[in-house]
Each structure stands twice: as C-alpha cells, then as structure tokens.
C-alpha positions in Angstrom: 7.7 -65.3 48.1 8.6 -63.9 44.7 12.0 -62.4 44.0 10.4 -59.0 43.6 8.8 -59.1 47.1 12.0 -60.3 48.6 14.0 -57.5 47.1 11.4 -54.9 48.2 11.4 -56.3 51.7 15.2 -56.2 52.0 15.4 -52.7 50.6 12.6 -51.4 52.9 14.2 -52.9 56.0 17.7 -51.7 55.2 16.4 -48.2 54.5 14.4 -47.9 57.7 17.3 -49.5 59.7 19.7 -46.9 58.4 17.4 -44.0 59.4 16.8 -45.5 62.9 20.6 -45.8 63.5 21.1 -42.3 62.2 18.4 -41.0 64.6 19.9 -42.9 67.5 23.4 -41.4 66.8 21.9 -37.9 66.5 20.1 -38.2 69.9 23.2 -39.7 71.5 25.7 -37.2 70.1 27.2 -34.7 72.5 25.9 -36.4 75.6 26.9 -39.1 78.0 24.4 -41.9 77.8 23.7 -41.9 81.5 23.1 -38.2 81.5 21.1 -38.0 78.3 17.5 -37.1 78.9 16.4 -39.0 75.9 18.3 -42.2 76.8 15.2 -44.4 76.6 14.3 -43.1 73.1 17.9 -43.8 72.1 17.5 -47.4 73.2 14.2 -47.6 71.2 15.9 -46.3 68.1 18.9 -48.6 68.3 16.9 -51.7 69.1 14.6 -50.9 66.2 17.5 -50.4 63.9 19.0 -53.8 64.9 15.6 -55.4 64.5 15.3 -54.2 61.0 18.9 -55.0 60.2 18.6 -58.6 61.4 15.3 -59.1 59.6 17.0 -57.9 56.4 19.8 -60.4 57.0 17.2 -63.1 57.5 15.7 -62.3 54.1 19.2 -62.1 52.4 20.3 -65.6 53.7 16.9 -67.3 53.4 17.3 -70.3 51.2 21.1 -70.2 51.5 22.1 -73.8 52.3 25.8 -72.9 53.1 27.1 -73.2 56.7 27.1 -69.4 57.0 23.5 -69.2 55.6 22.4 -71.9 58.1 23.7 -69.9 61.1 22.7 -66.5 59.8 19.1 -67.4 59.2 18.6 -68.9 62.6 20.5 -66.2 64.5 18.9 -63.4 62.6 15.3 -64.6 63.2 16.1 -65.2 66.9 17.5 -61.7 67.3 14.5 -60.2 65.5 12.2 -61.6 68.3 14.6 -60.5 71.0 14.8 -56.9 69.7 11.0 -56.9 69.3 10.5 -57.7 73.0 13.2 -55.2 74.0 11.5 -52.4 72.0 8.2 -53.2 73.8 9.8 -52.9 77.2 11.7 -49.7 76.5 8.7 -48.1 74.9 6.7 -48.9 78.1 9.6 -47.4 80.1 9.5 -44.3 77.8 5.8 -43.8 78.5 6.5 -44.1 82.3 9.0 -41.3 82.0 6.3 -39.1 80.5 3.9 -40.0 83.2 6.4 -39.3 86.0 7.7 -36.2 84.1 11.3 -37.1 84.7 14.1 -39.4 83.4 13.9 -42.6 85.4 16.8 -44.8 86.5 16.8 -48.4 85.3 17.8 -49.4 88.8 14.2 -49.0 89.9 13.5 -52.3 88.2 15.4 -54.0 91.0 12.9 -52.6 93.6 9.4 -53.2 92.1 7.5 -52.8 95.4 9.1 -49.6 96.4 8.9 -48.2 92.9 5.1 -48.9 92.6 4.6 -47.2 96.0 6.6 -44.3 94.6 4.2 -43.8 91.7 5.7 -46.0 89.0 2.8 -47.8 87.2 2.7 -51.5 88.0 2.2 -52.3 84.3 5.9 -51.6 83.7 6.9 -54.6 85.8 4.2 -56.8 84.1 5.5 -55.8 80.7 9.1 -56.6 81.9 8.0 -60.1 83.0 6.2 -60.7 79.7 9.2 -59.6 77.6 11.6 -61.8 79.6 9.2 -64.7 79.3 8.9 -64.1 75.6 12.6 -64.1 75.1 12.9 -67.3 77.1 10.2 -69.0 75.1 11.8 -67.9 71.8 15.1 -69.4 73.0 13.3 -72.7 73.7 11.7 -72.5 70.3 15.1 -72.6 68.6 15.4 -76.2 69.6 11.7 -77.3 69.5 10.3 -75.5 66.4 7.5 -74.2 68.6 6.8 -71.0 66.7 8.7 -71.5 63.4 11.0 -73.9 61.7 13.4 -74.2 58.8 13.2 -76.8 56.1 16.1 -78.6 54.3 16.4 -75.7 51.9 17.0 -73.3 54.9 13.6 -71.6 54.3 11.6 -70.1 57.2 8.1 -71.5 57.9 5.5 -70.8 60.5 4.6 -73.5 63.0 1.2 -74.2 64.3 1.8 -72.1 67.4 3.0 -69.1 65.5 -0.1 -67.1 66.4 0.8 -67.6 70.0 4.0 -65.8 69.4 2.0 -62.9 67.9 -0.2 -62.8 71.0 2.8 -62.9 73.2 4.4 -60.1 71.2 1.4 -57.8 71.3 0.5 -58.3 75.0 3.2 -55.9 76.2 2.0 -53.3 73.8 -1.6 -53.7 74.8 -0.7 -53.3 78.5 1.4 -50.2 77.7 -1.6 -48.8 75.8 -3.9 -49.2 78.9 -1.2 -47.6 81.1 -1.1 -44.6 78.6 -4.9 -44.3 78.5 -5.2 -44.5 82.3 -2.6 -41.7 82.8 -3.7 -39.4 80.0 -4.5 -36.6 82.3 -0.9 -36.5 83.4 0.4 -35.8 79.9 0.4 -32.8 77.7 -2.0 -33.3 74.8 0.8 -33.3 72.1 2.8 -35.9 74.0 -0.3 -38.1 74.6 -1.3 -38.0 71.0 2.3 -38.8 69.8 2.6 -41.8 72.1 -0.9 -43.0 71.3 -0.2 -42.7 67.5 2.8 -45.0 68.0 0.4 -48.0 68.5 -1.2 -47.4 65.1 1.7 -48.7 63.1 2.3 -52.1 64.9 -1.5 -52.7 65.1 -1.8 -52.3 61.4 1.3 -54.6 60.9 -0.2 -57.3 63.1 -3.4 -57.3 61.0 -1.5 -57.4 57.7 0.9 -60.2 58.7 -2.0 -62.4 59.7 -3.8 -61.7 56.5 -0.9 -61.4 54.0 2.2 -63.4 54.7 5.5 -62.6 52.9 6.3 -59.0 53.6 7.7 -57.9 57.0 4.7 -55.8 58.0 5.2 -55.7 61.8 8.9 -54.9 61.7 8.4 -52.3 59.1 5.6 -50.8 61.2 7.9 -50.7 64.2 10.5 -48.8 62.1 8.0 -46.2 61.1 6.8 -45.9 64.7 10.3 -45.4 66.0 10.9 -42.6 63.4 7.6 -41.1 64.4 8.7 -40.9 68.0 11.8 -39.2 67.0 10.1 -36.6 64.8 7.6 -35.9 67.6 10.4 -35.5 70.0 11.9 -32.8 67.8 9.0 -30.6 68.8 9.8 -31.1 72.4 13.4 -30.2 71.7 12.2 -27.0 70.1 10.0 -26.2 73.0 12.8 -26.9 75.4 15.3 -24.7 73.5 13.0 -21.7 73.2 11.8 -22.0 76.7 15.4 -21.9 78.0 14.7 -24.8 80.4 17.3 -27.4 79.7 17.2 -28.9 83.1 14.5 -31.4 82.1 14.4 -33.2 78.8 10.7 -34.0 78.9 8.3 -31.1 79.0 5.0 -31.8 80.5 2.5 -29.9 82.7 2.3 -30.4 86.4 -1.2 -31.2 87.6 -2.5 -30.5 91.1 -2.8 -33.7 93.0 -6.3 -34.3 94.4 -6.7 -36.1 97.7 -8.7 -39.3 97.3 -10.0 -41.7 99.9 -8.5 -45.2 100.4 -11.6 -46.8 99.0 -11.5 -44.7 95.8 -7.8 -45.5 95.3 -8.6 -49.2 95.6 -11.5 -48.8 93.2 -9.2 -47.0 90.7 -6.6 -49.9 91.0 -9.4 -52.5 90.4 -10.6 -50.5 87.4 -7.1 -50.3 86.0 -6.8 -54.1 86.3 -10.1 -54.7 84.4 -9.1 -52.1 81.8 -5.8 -53.9 81.2 -7.6 -57.3 81.0 -10.3 -56.0 78.7 -7.9 -54.4 76.2 -5.5 -57.3 76.3 -8.3 -59.8 75.7 -9.6 -57.6 73.0 -6.3 -57.8 71.2 -6.0 -61.5 71.7 -9.5 -62.1 70.4 -8.8 -60.0 67.4 -5.7 -62.1 66.6 -7.7 -65.3 67.2 -10.6 -64.2 65.0 -8.2 -63.3 62.2 -6.4 -66.6 62.6 -9.7 -68.4 62.6 -10.7 -66.8 59.3 -7.3 -67.2 57.5 -6.3 -70.5 59.2 -2.9 -71.5 60.5 -0.6 -73.0 57.8 0.9 -76.2 59.1 4.3 -77.6 58.0 4.3 -80.2 55.2 4.2 -83.8 56.5 5.1 -87.1 54.8 3.6 -90.5 55.5 5.7 -93.6 54.8 3.2 -96.5 54.4 5.1 -99.8 54.1 1.9 -101.9 54.4 -0.8 -100.1 52.5 -4.4 -100.0 53.8 -7.3 -101.5 52.0 -9.8 -99.4 54.0 -9.7 -96.3 56.2 -8.0 -96.4 59.6 -9.9 -93.6 61.5 -7.3 -93.7 64.2 -4.8 -92.1 61.8 -5.1 -88.3 61.1 -4.7 -89.1 57.3 -5.2 -92.5 55.7 -4.6 -93.4 52.1 -5.7 -96.5 50.2 -4.7 -97.6 46.7 -6.1 -100.8 45.3 -6.7 -102.5 41.9 -10.4 -102.8 41.1 -11.2 -106.5 40.9 -14.2 -105.9 38.7 -12.4 -103.7 36.2 -9.3 -105.5 34.9 -8.4 -107.2 31.7 -5.4 -108.6 29.7 -3.6 -106.0 27.6 -4.4 -106.9 24.0 -1.1 -105.4 22.8 1.0 -107.1 25.5 -0.2 -110.4 26.9 2.3 -110.1 29.8 0.5 -107.1 31.2 -2.9 -106.6 32.9 -4.9 -103.5 32.4 -7.0 -102.4 35.3 -8.7 -99.5 37.1 -6.7 -98.4 40.1 -8.7 -96.6 42.8 -7.2 -94.4 45.5 -8.9 -92.6 48.4 -7.5 -89.9 50.7 -9.2 -90.0 54.1 -8.9 -86.7 56.1 -9.8 -87.9 59.6 -8.8 -84.6 61.2 -11.7 -82.5 62.6 -10.1 -79.0 62.2 -7.6 -79.3 59.4 -7.9 -78.8 55.6 -5.5 -80.7 53.3 -4.6 -78.0 50.8 -1.9 -79.8 48.8 -0.8 -83.4 48.5 1.5 -85.8 46.6 1.1 -89.5 46.3 3.8 -91.9 45.3 3.8 -95.8 45.1 6.3 -98.3 43.9 5.5 -99.9 40.6 7.5 -102.3 38.4 9.1 -101.3 35.1 7.1 -101.7 31.9 4.0 -99.9 33.2 2.0 -97.3 31.5 -1.0 -95.0 32.3 -3.8 -94.2 30.0 -4.7 -90.5 29.5 -7.6 -89.0 31.4 -7.0 -89.9 35.0 -9.4 -88.4 37.6 -8.7 -86.0 40.5 -4.9 -86.0 40.0 -2.0 -85.4 37.8 -0.3 -88.8 37.2 3.2 -89.5 36.0 5.6 -92.5 35.9 9.2 -92.0 36.7 11.4 -95.0 37.0 9.9 -97.4 39.4 7.3 -95.1 40.9 3.8 -93.8 40.1 3.5 -90.2 41.2 0.2 -88.4 41.7 -0.1 -84.9 42.7 -3.0 -82.5 43.3 -4.0 -80.7 40.1 -2.6 -77.3 40.0 -3.7 -74.2 38.1 -2.9 -74.8 34.4 -3.1 -78.6 34.5 -5.4 -80.3 32.0 -6.7 -82.5 34.8 -7.8 -79.5 36.8 -11.3 -79.5 35.4 -13.2 -78.7 38.7 -11.1 -75.8 40.0 -8.3 -75.9 42.5 -10.5 -75.8 45.6 -12.3 -79.0 44.6 -9.2 -81.0 45.2 -8.6 -79.7 48.8 -9.9 -82.2 51.4 -11.9 -80.6 54.1 -12.1 -82.0 57.7 -13.6 -85.5 58.0 -14.0 -85.7 54.2 -12.5 -87.9 51.5 -11.2 -87.4 48.0 -11.0 -90.2 45.5 -8.5 -90.4 42.6 -7.6 -93.0 40.1 -6.4 -94.0 36.6 -6.2 -96.8 34.1 -2.8 -98.4 34.4 -1.2 -101.5 32.7 1.2 -103.5 34.9 2.6 -107.0 35.0 0.1 -109.7 36.0 1.6 -110.3 39.4 1.6 -106.6 40.6 -0.3 -106.0 43.8 -0.4 -102.4 45.1 -1.2 -103.6 48.6 2.3 -105.0 48.9 4.1 -101.9 47.8 5.5 -98.9 49.7 3.5 -95.7 49.6 4.8 -92.2 50.3 2.1 -89.6 50.9 3.0 -85.9 51.5 0.6 -83.2 52.3 0.3 -79.6 53.3 -2.6 -78.4 55.5 -4.2 -75.4 57.2 -5.6 -75.6 60.7 -9.1 -74.0 60.9 -9.5 -73.4 64.6 -13.2 -72.6 64.5 -14.0 -76.2 63.4 -12.5 -77.4 66.6 -14.8 -77.7 69.6 -12.2 -77.1 72.2 -11.0 -74.0 70.4 -14.6 -72.8 70.1 -15.1 -73.3 73.9 -11.8 -71.5 74.6 -12.7 -68.6 72.3 -16.2 -68.4 73.9 -14.7 -68.3 77.4 -12.3 -65.6 76.3 -15.2 -63.7 74.8 -17.3 -64.0 78.0 -14.4 -62.8 80.2 -13.8 -60.0 77.7 -17.5 -59.0 78.0 -17.4 -59.2 81.8 -14.2 -57.2 82.1 -15.4 -54.6 79.6 -18.7 -54.3 81.5 -16.9 -54.0 84.8 -14.5 -51.5 83.4 -17.4 -49.3 82.1 -19.4 -49.7 85.3 -16.4 -49.0 87.6 -15.3 -46.1 85.4 -18.8 -44.6 85.7 -18.8 -45.0 89.5 -15.4 -43.5 89.7 -16.5 -40.5 87.6 -19.6 -40.1 89.7 -17.5 -40.2 92.9 -15.0 -37.7 91.4 -17.9 -35.4 90.5 -19.4 -35.8 94.0 -16.0 -35.1 95.5 -15.5 -32.1 93.4 -19.0 -30.9 94.3 -18.3 -31.5 98.0 -15.0 -29.6 97.7 -16.9 -26.8 95.9 -19.5 -26.7 98.6 -16.8 -26.6 101.3 -15.0 -23.8 99.5 -18.2 -21.9 99.1 -19.0 -22.5 102.7 -15.6 -21.3 103.7 -16.1 -18.2 101.6 -19.5 -17.6 103.1 -18.1 -18.1 106.5 -15.3 -15.7 105.8 -17.7 -13.2 104.4 -19.9 -13.6 107.4 -17.0 -13.1 109.7 -15.9 -10.0 107.8 -19.5 -8.7 108.1 -19.6 -9.5 111.8 -16.2 -7.9 112.4 -17.3 -4.9 110.4 -20.5 -4.7 112.5 -18.5 -5.1 115.7 -16.3 -2.2 114.6 -19.3 0.2 114.8 -21.6 -1.5 117.3 -21.1 -3.1 120.7 -21.2 -6.9 120.7 -24.6 -7.3 122.3 -26.1 -4.7 120.0 -24.6 -6.3 117.0 -26.1 -9.7 117.9 -29.5 -8.2 118.5 -29.4 -6.3 115.2 -28.4 -9.4 113.4 -31.2 -11.4 115.0 -33.8 -8.7 114.5 -32.7 -6.5 111.6 -36.1 -4.6 111.4 -36.6 -3.9 115.0 -35.9 -0.6 116.9 -32.9 -1.0 119.1 -32.8 1.4 122.1 -31.9 0.8 125.7 -31.5 2.7 128.9 -28.4 2.1 131.0 -28.2 3.2 134.7 -24.4 3.9 135.0 -22.3 4.6 131.9 -19.0 6.5 131.9 -18.6 8.8 128.8 -15.3 10.4 127.5 -14.8 13.2 125.1 -11.4 14.3 123.7 -10.6 17.3 121.5 -7.4 18.6 120.0 -6.3 22.0 121.4 -6.1 24.6 118.6 -7.1 22.2 115.9 -8.5 25.0 113.7 -5.3 26.9 113.6 -3.2 23.7 113.1 -5.3 22.4 110.2 -5.3 25.8 108.5 -1.5 25.5 108.0 -1.7 22.0 106.6 -3.0 20.4 103.4 -6.2 18.3 103.5 -4.2 15.1 102.9 -1.8 16.0 105.8 -4.8 16.7 108.1 -6.5 13.4 107.3 -3.2 11.5 107.7 -2.5 13.1 111.1 -6.0 12.4 112.4 -6.0 8.8 111.1 -2.6 8.1 112.7 -3.6 9.4 116.1 -7.1 8.0 116.1 -5.8 4.6 115.1 -3.7 4.6 118.2 -6.8 5.5 120.2 -8.8 2.7 118.5 -6.2 0.1 119.3 -6.1 1.1 122.9 -9.9 1.1 123.2 -10.1 -2.4 121.8 -7.4 -3.7 124.1 -8.9 -2.1 127.2 -12.5 -3.0 126.6 -13.7 0.6 125.8 -16.6 1.1 123.3 -15.7 3.7 120.8 -18.9 5.6 119.9 -17.8 8.0 117.1 -15.4 10.7 115.9 -16.6 14.2 115.0 -13.9 16.1 113.3 -11.0 16.2 115.8 -13.2 15.0 118.7 -13.2 11.4 119.9 -16.1 10.0 121.9 -16.1 6.7 123.9 -18.1 5.0 126.6 -17.7 2.2 129.2 -20.1 0.4 131.4 -22.8 -0.2 128.8 -24.5 -2.8 131.0 -27.8 -3.0 132.8 -26.0 -3.3 136.2 -25.6 -0.1 138.1 -22.4 -1.2 139.9 -19.8 -1.7 137.2 -16.1 -0.8 136.6 -16.8 1.4 133.6 -15.5 4.6 135.4 -12.2 2.9 136.4 -11.7 1.6 132.9 -12.4 5.0 131.3 -10.0 6.9 133.6 -7.2 4.4 132.8 -8.1 4.7 129.1 -7.8 8.5 129.4 -4.4 8.1 130.9 -3.4 5.9 128.1 -4.6 8.5 125.5 -2.3 11.1 127.0 0.5 8.6 126.7 -0.5 8.0 123.0 -0.4 11.7 122.3 3.1 12.0 123.7 4.2 9.0 121.6 2.7 10.7 118.5 4.5 13.9 119.3 7.9 12.2 119.5 7.5 10.8 116.0 5.9 13.9 114.4 6.9 17.4 113.4 3.5 18.6 114.6 3.1 18.7 118.4 -0.4 18.2 119.6 -2.3 18.6 122.9 -5.7 17.3 123.8 -8.4 18.0 126.4 -10.2 15.1 128.0 -13.6 15.2 129.8 -15.3 12.3 131.6 -18.7 11.9 133.3 -20.7 9.0 134.6 -24.4 8.5 134.9 -27.6 7.1 133.2 -28.1 7.5 129.5 -30.0 6.1 126.5 -28.2 4.2 123.7 -29.6 2.9 120.4 -29.2 2.5 116.6 -30.4 5.1 114.2 -31.0 4.5 110.5 -31.6 1.5 108.3 -28.9 1.7 105.7 -26.1 4.0 107.0 -27.0 3.3 110.6 -25.1 4.5 113.5 -24.9 3.6 117.2 -25.1 6.6 119.5 -25.8 7.6 123.1 -28.0 10.5 124.4 -28.8 12.1 127.7 -27.6 14.6 130.3 -24.6 12.4 131.1 -23.3 12.8 127.6 -23.8 16.6 127.5 -22.0 17.0 130.8 -19.1 14.9 129.6 -18.8 17.2 126.6 -18.8 20.2 128.9 -16.0 18.6 131.0 -13.9 18.4 127.8 -14.6 22.0 126.7 -13.9 23.4 130.1 -10.8 21.3 130.8 -7.1 22.0 130.5 -4.6 20.8 127.8 -3.3 17.3 128.6 -5.4 17.1 131.8 -8.2 14.7 132.6 -11.3 16.6 133.8 -14.0 14.6 135.6 -17.3 15.2 137.3 -18.0 14.5 141.0 -19.9 11.4 140.0 -16.9 9.8 138.2 -14.6 10.9 141.0 -16.8 9.1 143.5 -16.6 5.8 141.6 -12.7 6.0 141.2 -11.5 8.0 144.3 -10.0 4.9 145.9 -7.8 4.2 142.9 -6.7 7.6 141.6 -5.5 10.9 143.1 -7.6 14.0 142.3 -7.1 17.7 142.7 -9.2 19.9 144.9 -12.7 20.5 143.5 -13.2 23.3 141.2 -16.6 24.9 140.7 -17.5 25.7 137.1 -20.7 26.9 135.5 -22.1 24.2 133.2 -24.7 25.3 130.7 -28.1 24.0 131.7 -26.7 22.6 135.0 -25.5 25.7 136.9 -22.4 25.5 139.2 -20.8 22.0 139.4 -17.9 20.6 141.4 -15.3 19.1 139.1 -11.9 17.6 139.5 -8.6 17.1 137.6 -6.7 13.8 137.8 
C-alpha cells in the first residue's frame, strides 16, 4: 500500500466516522434510549461509527512496531469485525421493526419460539446465531491466524481462509435481504426502496475488496449505507411531524390480513426457506467465483534446507536443488586456487493449486567467490558468505522474459543458474539453503474445490428452481383464493339481491302467488277461492281534513297510519291487497279450503286497527276516525300486468265488503251475516240491521 492510499483511507474513514457519530447523537438527543422510536437506527449509526474509527486506527498503527502499535493493530482489527457483525444484526432487527410496524423490544430475543409465533421473522434469530458465531470465530482467529495475521513488521496480511470470513460476513446480510423481499408487501414503497438500497453499498464493497486489495471498500460502503439510512429516515420524520402522529416512530401502511389455509402457510414457509438458501448460495458462489479468478494470496513461507536435495522430492510442496554441473567446470586461469563452474538450480512447485509468484534463494558460499555477469532466470548477488538469488523484478536487467515468466505455476518447474568461481573443495550439496516464496492459491485448479463449487452450484440451481416453482404455485393458489373469495362475495351479493327481490315481491304478493310468478313469469295467474274474508277501511271526513293540510302533511299522516296497519297485518297473517287514497283493503283466508279461520283473523285484525287509530290520535294533533266493513265469501284473485303488475281480488264478496264500510259507523266494525256466522262463537255482535245494498237489495248486517 502506498502512502497516498494509506492517507486517503484514513481520511475517508475518519470523515465517515465523524458523520455517523454526529447522526447517532442527533437521533439520540432529547430522548431516553429505551423510549426512542429510532433506537435501532441509533445502534446502527454508533456501531458503524466505531467500525470506521477502529479501521482508521488500524491503518494509523499499521507497521508501528512499538508495544502500543502491536496492541492497537490487533485490537482495532478485532473490533472492526465485531462491529461488522453487530451492524448486520441490528440492521436485520431494524428491518423487522418495519415489517411489524412498531418498535420491538430486545427481550424478544430471549424467547425465539414465542416471538416467531407472534409474527417475528425466523430469519432474525438465524442472523443472530450467525453473528454470534462470527464473533466467536474471529476471537479464535486472534490466536490461530485463521483469517489474517501480522508479520514481524506489524503489518496486516490475509490468510488462506480470509474469503471464508467474507462469506461469514455477508451471510447475515443476504438472509436479511431475503427477509426484506419476502415481506415487501408489508412495507411502504419508500421504506422498502430505502432498506433495499442499503444493500447496494456493502455488495459493491465486497466485490471491490476481493478484486482490489488496499482500500477499506467494505467498511467505507457500510458508512455510506448508514448515512443513507439516516437521510431516508429524515423523510419519515417529516411525514410524522406533518401528520401530527407522534405515537409511532415508524410510519407504514396497515394491510388487511388474508386468511390462508394451513397447507398454504406451510408452503410459504418452505418457499421462504428455499429463497433464503438460493440467495445465500448465490452470494457465496459470487465470492468463490471472484476468489477463483483473483486467487487467494498466501503468507510468505521460508524453507530451511540443511541437507540440500540433488533431485526433486515430490512429497514436499516446494523442493529446490542447487548443484555444480560436473560437465561444465574448469580451473580459474586468473586464480589457480579457484574452480569455475556452471551452477544449476531448479525450483519444483509440487503444489496442484498454488502459483509461486515471488521467491528468494540463498545458499552459503565461502569467501573469495565471484559470479560472472549474465546469469539466467534470476538476479544474483554475493553478500558476505551467501549467494542470494531473487526473482527478476520490473526494471532488472535479467528480466528479459517479463515478470510472469518467472512465476511457477502448479506442478511446474523453473530453472535458474550462473557461472560462479569458488574454492576447489566447495560443494553446494553440503551447504545450508534458505528458500523463501510468496504464492497465490488458485482454487479452480483444485479438484476438491471444483467438486465443492459444483455441488454448491447444483444446490443453488435446485433451490432457485424450487423457489420459482413454489412461488408460481403460491401465486396461482393466491389468485385462485382471490377468485374464490370474489365468487363468494358475488354469490352473497346475488343472494342478497335475490332476497331483496323476493322480499319486495312478498310485499305486494302473497307467498304462494310470488312463488308461482317466479317459477312461471309469463303465465297468467288467476285463482278462485271458496271462502275469503275481505276488509275495507276508510277515514271519516278525509276530504275535509286533507283540504286543511299541505300535500306533505297529508302524505306523512297517511304513511304513518298505514305503516301501523301494515305492521299489524304482517304480524297477524293478513294479506294487504292495496290502498286507494285513504282506503285500506285487506284479505284473509286465501286458500282453496272452504273451512278456514280467515274470518276470525280479519275480525281480530279490525279490532287491532281501531286500537292503532287511537294510538295515532294520542300522538297527533289531528284526530282521525275510520269506518270498517268486512264480508266473507267466494272470489277470484290474480295478477294483472307484466311490468307494473298488481295483485287484486274481484267478485261480489269484494263489492259487498266495500258497501259494509261505506254504510258503517265511525270507529265501528260492520260485518255481513256470512262473516258473523263464521265468528259468532268468539265475538259478541249487535242485533241485525237491515240495509239496502246496491245490487243486492235488503241485507242483514251486524256491528261488533
């Protein structure tokens, strides 16, 4: 890392940390933490601020070999990981609060089973377990160099399993993402987009840190994401303020809960599981593919070879030989005490998945040695009692093939050598060799990794297929359920409309006639009944009374009194036929049986009408009197008309009943001899009175 990148990294982290702390204090100000509706967002802002601050301290003390630097670098890096997992958990908790549309208590974490039954997404507890496991593994890594290590210069380096820490770090976020997508219908659009957009920053950081190492991409992305959450919450604050509703801190619409069968609920749970698995595997596969392309830098290793090899030992990951060529040696013409010879070295890379990217070779040599110019595949130098060879670097004269030529790919070799003059008795096979090398693990060249990646890919395809298939089935079932509900609602509406129509029909027709008319709407309905009792009523002096009233008052008066008559007719089983002006006409005994109780019912009904008139008079300024006439006998009944049809009765019995009303006395019930004969055993009548009835002559009639 250059000094420029280091300074930019520190400045960026400190700047973002300051703003996150400032935002956290702003959200906290004026409220008790336990009562603050944005408590979870405050935790996110503060943990993000600490994350960025500790990362900045790690950069500041990196390379500082003092005791303070030693502790600060290790502690800062450890706390960076702890804060990272803490942010993942609190963001998941934050999303749950939006889903539940209320501030949740942290105590629910102590009762996972009851909380899930109460509607808390199960993903929250999975994320909690992953974060706790991550913190525990990071703590173990401090003593095992599992994910990263520090060299003697107190510099931070990634270990071979560093990508595993990336996977462990992104899993909680991926699970939270699936939870957010699964509950998107429960969130307002602006809240859903805001929470979803938060994932964009860390996702970009993960890709960048795997591709380009050096700048704190992930932590910087988390800082930007935390600030984004704050700025989006400002809109909610504004909505809350202007709405005047300060009882709840999170504004979100309430959706109507739809009843679902147990089977559908189980299917939704299964679909959520496969969704979570598919998205999590997708994230893991993305990390592994990027790692496979870029490789995993491995820490530098040093081999101490006290007994040099003359040939390759394939049991060793790396083997180095350095021998004097027996066919190419001679006595130094300038110094007879020295032998000139060609010295050949070979680096054997016996690793199947690792590329040796840089290397250094050192072997003990006696003093008074020299090396001819023009060695091959290495930069040679003598220092004291050692011959040092290193891989040619950019700018070296020996780097004639390009830097990649001198890397050693898996299961390959690289030869190097020089012309060197040494004392006659020098034997390199009896000298100590130190070989140091740096390497990059290329997982795709490892069969086990390929099998593992293929299995993950197969499971990913299966889970994605099941997710899409189950999702389609759920959507089809939801549509079917909605269609069934629509059909039920329409059926209820049709049933209600049918009932209204039938009730309306029953208001103007007898029940039997209404059924017959419904069954045969185009037929002529007419029947002859042998013994029907007919009643007529009329208001005494109605013409004079109505002349002193307004039209509205007349209608109101008639409606009030006839409503009382209708209610009594319905309760006593009397069939109202019609009203004509102030006259009210009703019938009883509309059956084909000659012997019926229609006359008895009608007389009792008439007595009730007199009582209704008295009740009306007690509550009205206008005092009314009515005449009532009743007659019993055969008649014809039927329906007239096709559109504005009416049910009516005809015959001599009807005419005589009308004459009984017109010749009667106010507030007296006037009946014919026929009606009196059918009711004499139940009611007391006056002596007979002979009256002249038009078309009938003299008739005997009675008053009740």
